[in-house]
N, C-alpha and C positions, 0 to 999 in steps of 0.2 A: 807161244807164250807158255812158260811152265806154270803148272797149276799150284796155287798156294793151298794150304790146309788150315783148318781151324775156322771158327765162326767169324772172327774179325777179318781174317784173310779172305774169306769168301765175300764179305762186305767190300773189302778193298778191291777184290777182283771185279766185282760188279761196277765199282766206281771207275776203275781203269777202262772198262769196256764202254761206259756210257758218259763219263764226265771228264776224267783227268787228262791233262797234257803237261809236258815238261815245261816249267816256268823259265828254264834256261834257253831252250831251243824250240819249244812249242811242238815237239814231236808227240804223237799219241801212242808210240810203241814203247812198252816197258817190259822188263823181265823181273820176276820175283825171286827173292830168297826169303828166309824167315826173318832177316834183319834189314834188308834193303829192297827198295823199289828202284831199279836202275833203268835210266833212259837208254834205249838201244842206239839212239842216234848220237848223242853227245857224251854218253857214259857217266853223266852225273848220277850220283847215288843219293837217294832220299831215305832217311832212316825210318824203319818200322819198329814200333814198340807194341808188341802183341799184348803184353800185360796191361798197358794203359790204353790200348785200342786207338792209337793215333799214328799218323804218318807225318813226318816233318819235311816240309818243302822250304827249308830255311838256310841253305849254305851261304847265299849272298847276304843274308841279313846280318851275319856276324861281322861283315866288313864295313858296316855303316854305323857310325858313332851315335847318331840321333836315334836310329831304330833300336840300337842296343839299349839306349836310355828309355825309350818307349816300353820295351820288353821288361826292363828292370822295374820301372814305375808301376806298370799294371800288374806285374807279378807281386809287388809289394802289396798292392790293394787287394789282390786275390787272397793273400795270406790273412789280411785284415778281415775280409768279408765272407769268404767261402770255405776256407780250408777246414775249419772246425765242423761245419755242417756236412761237408763231403765225407769226413771220417766216420760219421754215423749214419750215412744215407742207406735207406733200404727201399725196395719197391713200394712197400706200403706207405712209408713216410713221404716218399716223393709224390705218390698219388694224392695224398692229403695236401701237400704243399702246392700242387698244381691246381687243385680245386680252389684253394685260398688265393692263389696268384691270379686266376682268371676273375674271381670276384673283385679283387683289388683293382685289376686293370679296368674292369667294367665301371667301378665307382669313380676311378680317376679319369675316365674318358681317355685312356691311354692309346697310343698308336697301335699297340698289339691287339687291342680289343676293337677299336673303332675302324681302323683301316685294314688290319691284317686278317683277323679271324673270319670276317665275311667272305674273303677270297677263298679260304680253306673250306668253308661250309658249302659254298656253291659248287666247287669242283674238288672232289676227293682225289687223293694221291698226287697232288701237285709236287713237282720237283722243286724244292725250295733250298736256296743257299742263304745262310745267315753269316754276315761278316761281323766279327767282334761279338761273340755270344756271351762274353763275361763268364758267369758261372754256369751257363747252360739252361737257365730257367725258361727263357723265351723259346729256345729250340725244343726243349722237352714238351712245353705246352703245345707247340705247333705239331709235333710228332703225335701227341695225344689226340689231336684233331685230324689225324690221317695224312699229314704232310710226309713226303719222302725227303727226310732232312739231311742236308750237308752243312757243316759249320766250319768256319776257318777263323783262327785267331792268331795274332802275331806272338802272343805270350804262351809258352808251352803249358804252364799250369792251368791256364784257362781252357786250352784245347782239351787237356786231360779231364778237367772237371765236366766239360760238356759231353765228352765221350762217355763218361761214367753215367750221366743222367740219361743219355740217349739209349744206353744199353738196358735201361729199366722201363722204357715206356714205348707205346705205340707198337710198331712191328719189330722193335728192338734192333733194327738194321740201320739206324742213323750212323752217319760217318762224320768224324771230327778230325781236323788236321791243323798243324801249325803252318802258317804261310803269311804272305805279304799281300795286303789288299791292293797294292799298286802294281802287282804282277801275279795275278791269280793263277793257280795251277789247274785251270779248268778250260775246256774247249769252248769255242765260239758257239753261241746260240744253244745253250745247254739247259738253262733253268727257266721255269715258268714264273718264279718270283725270286727276287733278291731283296732280303730284309736286312736292315741295319739300324739299330736304335742307339743314337748318341755316340757313334764311333768314328765315322769318316772325317769328322772335323778334328780328330786327334792324329791324323796321318801326316807324313812329311809333305805329301801333295794330295790334297783332297780332290783336285781336278783329275789326277791320274787314277785315283780310286774310283771316281764316278765314271770315268771312261771305261774302266775295267768292268764295272757293273753293267754298263751298256753292252759291252762286247759279249759277256757270257749269258745275257738274257736272250731268250727266243724272241723273234718278232711277235709283237702283241703281248709279250710278257711285261710284268709290272715290277717296278722297284718301290719298296715301302721304306721310307727313311725318316729318321729324326735328326735334324741338325739344329744347332743353337741359334737363337735369334739375337741380332744386334740391338734392335729397338725393344728392349725388355727392361723390367725393373731390376732383374739380376745383373744385367750388364752395366746400366748407367748409374745405379744407386748402390751397388755392391762391388762389382769387379773393378770398375774404373777408379773409384775412390781408394780402394785398397792398393791398387798399382801405383797411384800417385803417392800415397803415404810411404810405401816401401821404395819409391824412386825408380822402380824398374821400367815404368812406362816411358821414361826419358832416354833410355839407352838400349832397350831390347826391341826386337821386332814385335809387332802386335800379337802374333800367334804365340810368341814365347812369353810375354808378360801376362797375357791372359792365362796361359797354361799354368804358370807358377802360382797363381792365386785361385785356381779352380781344382775341383775333384778331391780335395782333402790334402793330408800331409803324410809323408813317408813314416813308417813305423819300424821297418826291418832293414832299411837302407838309408841312403842320403839323397837319392835322386828324386827331384820334384817332377810333377807332370810337365813334360817338355813342351807340348803343343796343344792349344785349343783355339779354334776359330769360331767366329760368329758371323751371321749373315743377315742382311736386310732381305725383304721380299724380292727386290730387283736382283740382288746378288744370287739368291736361290735360283731364280729363273734363268739367269745367265749361266750359272754352274750346270744346270740341267737342261741346257738349250737343245741338246740332241733328243730329249724326250718330249713327248706330248704330255703336258701337265694335266693330270686328272683332278687332283685336289691339293690345296695348300691351306692348312689349318694351324692356328697358333694355340698353344696351351702351356701348362706347367707354370703356375705362379703360387707361391706361398708367402705369407706375411713376414716370414723371416728372410726374404730376399732383399733385405736392406742392411747396410753396414752399421748396425747398432749393436754394441756389445750386450750379450745376454738375451738378444731378441728371440733366438730359437728356444731357450729355456722358458722364456715368458710365454711364447706361443703354446708350447707344450703344457704349461701350467693352466693357461686359459682353456685349452681344449679338454683337459682333465676335469676342470671345474664345470664345464658344459656337459660332462657325462660321456664324452667320447672316449674310445679306446684305440690303442695302437693296432693297426691291422696286421694279422699274422701273415698275410700274403706278401708283405714286403720282405720277409726274411730271406727267401730264396734268391731274390734279385738285389737286395740292398744290404744283406747280412744281418738284419735285425728287424723286428716289428717297428712300424712307424705310424705316426698320425698321417692320414692321407688328406687330400685337398677337401676343404669345406666347400659348400655350395657357393659361397661368396668368392672364394679363391678360384673355383672353376670358371665363374663368370668373368672375373678379372683376367684370368689366363688367356681368354680369347683376344685380349687387347695388349696386355703387357707381359704375357708369358714368355718363358725362356726357350721353348721348344717349337720348331717348325715341324709339323707332321705332314709328310709329303707322300703323294702317290704319283709316280710318273710311268708312262707306258712307252715301250720301245716300238716305234712305228713300223708298219710293213713297208717295204720298199719295192 
């Protein structure tokens, strides 16, 4: 194997040695140049962007219409939420953002704080894969707590955003790449933890993605996931009524009509969110049947989870009158400071929340 040069290429070389495999033929043998990582077995070339610090494992993605729409939609949302912040990012501003982010996650009883951070605090230097890092806030927080981070996102701009943040935090050796969650470019039994917050229910096949999570985890390794809850206020009193009113519930598949009324609206293009799935507790257990279920906790409810015009503005007005302030920790992950869950909302979230917080363990065989 020829030796790459430069800090990022050294990081990539380490990942080739310890993690990566060709998603086309599953070979572990690669050859480097400054612009391509080439599989020695099937000769597939994967682009290297040294300036952006990413590698792209995406040749097959361009042939799939739905996956192209997924990339376009989440790229649009990246421009809405993260692009401006990334343009002025510094090591000092990121450190402050991550302190605020951890505080926000703590107050919200978020998956990243309740389920994920305890794993990192017990065992330092865990090899962690995040699938769907968004703008990289979660990955950067985990790197700050000593995780050896690898991130993968189907959307190039999101992979670049994550790489930028990982270059400023922790050991500064985090690795970010573009790729497909249903065909991960990583070897079997590689990671101690696979983390994914609200992502795998947006893939063309969540089952394939979960099977890939299982494959790349070491025996005894844990997956920490958030997937959307079917039996929630958001689904029954917001999503379903909206889909009935626009008529799409009557002629689209469930994952498509849910997708089109969730996650926001396009601003820079025309593609709406293609896919969103929701799960009952039984459906979650069936989906993760290969894992030993460690914990299953419901959360994430706000009083604006009802289809009432102006309800979000009214909630914000009420919280302002109560003397509450928008939390700055929301900016790095949601694009702006927001009011976070009240104590009442946290309690109700345990019963009618929109998020399943899941920990599963890959059994030893």
